BALOBA-1460 file (C-alpha; in Angstrom, 3 decimals):
// residues 66
<rec num="1" residu="m" x="96.568" y="100.720" z="75.119"/>
<rec num="2" residu="p" x="100.304" y="100.196" z="74.546"/>
<rec num="3" residu="e" x="101.442" y="97.261" z="72.457"/>
<rec num="4" residu="p" x="102.711" y="94.277" z="74.459"/>
<rec num="5" residu="l" x="106.487" y="94.021" z="74.607"/>
<rec num="6" residu="t" x="108.315" y="91.110" z="73.074"/>
<rec num="7" residu="n" x="110.280" y="88.967" z="75.512"/>
<rec num="8" residu="e" x="113.525" y="90.394" z="74.155"/>
<rec num="9" residu="v" x="112.426" y="94.009" z="74.607"/>
<rec num="10" residu="l" x="111.011" y="93.288" z="78.068"/>
<rec num="11" residu="w" x="114.277" y="91.579" z="79.065"/>
<rec num="12" residu="e" x="116.350" y="94.529" z="77.843"/>
<rec num="13" residu="k" x="114.132" y="97.104" z="79.573"/>
<rec num="14" residu="g" x="114.206" y="95.087" z="82.798"/>
<rec num="15" residu="l" x="117.989" y="94.778" z="82.774"/>
<rec num="16" residu="t" x="118.398" y="98.459" z="81.960"/>
<rec num="17" residu="l" x="116.128" y="99.401" z="84.869"/>
<rec num="18" residu="l" x="117.919" y="97.085" z="87.285"/>
<rec num="19" residu="e" x="121.326" y="98.373" z="86.203"/>
<rec num="20" residu="s" x="120.239" y="101.991" z="86.541"/>
<rec num="21" residu="q" x="118.958" y="101.386" z="90.070"/>
<rec num="22" residu="l" x="121.442" y="98.796" z="91.360"/>
<rec num="23" residu="g" x="124.521" y="99.090" z="89.183"/>
<rec num="24" residu="p" x="126.045" y="96.232" z="87.187"/>
<rec num="25" residu="v" x="127.519" y="94.243" z="90.096"/>
<rec num="26" residu="q" x="124.360" y="94.196" z="92.205"/>
<rec num="27" residu="t" x="122.263" y="93.474" z="89.092"/>
<rec num="28" residu="l" x="124.357" y="90.350" z="88.491"/>
<rec num="29" residu="q" x="124.080" y="89.457" z="92.176"/>
<rec num="30" residu="f" x="120.279" y="89.865" z="92.032"/>
<rec num="31" residu="m" x="119.977" y="87.750" z="88.888"/>
<rec num="32" residu="a" x="122.124" y="84.990" z="90.411"/>
<rec num="33" residu="m" x="120.069" y="85.113" z="93.598"/>
<rec num="34" residu="i" x="116.695" y="84.795" z="91.860"/>
<rec num="35" residu="s" x="117.928" y="82.005" z="89.608"/>
<rec num="36" residu="r" x="118.808" y="79.919" z="92.697"/>
<rec num="37" residu="q" x="115.644" y="80.606" z="94.693"/>
<rec num="38" residu="p" x="112.514" y="78.510" z="94.348"/>
<rec num="39" residu="f" x="109.704" y="80.705" z="93.048"/>
<rec num="40" residu="d" x="106.047" y="80.184" z="93.873"/>
<rec num="41" residu="y" x="104.159" y="82.241" z="91.299"/>
<rec num="42" residu="k" x="100.788" y="81.688" z="92.981"/>
<rec num="43" residu="q" x="102.078" y="82.987" z="96.311"/>
<rec num="44" residu="w" x="103.780" y="85.962" z="94.646"/>
<rec num="45" residu="r" x="100.617" y="86.843" z="92.715"/>
<rec num="46" residu="e" x="98.468" y="86.583" z="95.839"/>
<rec num="47" residu="e" x="100.858" y="88.803" z="97.818"/>
<rec num="48" residu="r" x="100.985" y="91.451" z="95.061"/>
<rec num="49" residu="f" x="97.488" y="91.318" z="93.577"/>
<rec num="50" residu="g" x="95.365" y="89.331" z="96.035"/>
<rec num="51" residu="k" x="93.438" y="92.357" z="97.260"/>
<rec num="52" residu="l" x="92.676" y="93.660" z="93.759"/>
<rec num="53" residu="s" x="89.540" y="92.671" z="91.937"/>
<rec num="54" residu="v" x="89.747" y="91.438" z="88.362"/>
<rec num="55" residu="d" x="88.312" y="94.781" z="87.222"/>
<rec num="56" residu="e" x="91.043" y="96.666" z="89.109"/>
<rec num="57" residu="v" x="93.782" y="94.529" z="87.559"/>
<rec num="58" residu="l" x="92.305" y="95.029" z="84.078"/>
<rec num="59" residu="a" x="92.069" y="98.790" z="84.662"/>
<rec num="60" residu="q" x="95.789" y="98.849" z="85.569"/>
<rec num="61" residu="v" x="96.652" y="96.814" z="82.475"/>
<rec num="62" residu="k" x="94.686" y="99.214" z="80.290"/>
<rec num="63" residu="a" x="96.433" y="102.170" z="81.980"/>
<rec num="64" residu="g" x="99.805" y="100.760" z="80.982"/>
<rec num="65" residu="g" x="100.563" y="98.661" z="84.049"/>
<rec num="66" residu="n" x="101.214" y="101.526" z="86.458"/>
C-alpha cells in the first residue's frame, strides 16, 4: 500500500494535475469558484461513494485509490 501523502505533496500534485488539464487561468478560476461555494461534505460523499460498501471503499484505498 502506498504511503499517505503529506498535505503539501497532495496540494502540489492536485495543482499540477489541474494545471495540466485546465491550464493556469482556468485552474485559478476553478480554485476561486470552489473557495466561494458552500461545500456539503456529507452530500458529496454520498453522491460519490454512497453506493459502495465499506469493503469496496477499503479495497479501493488498498489499491491506491483508483
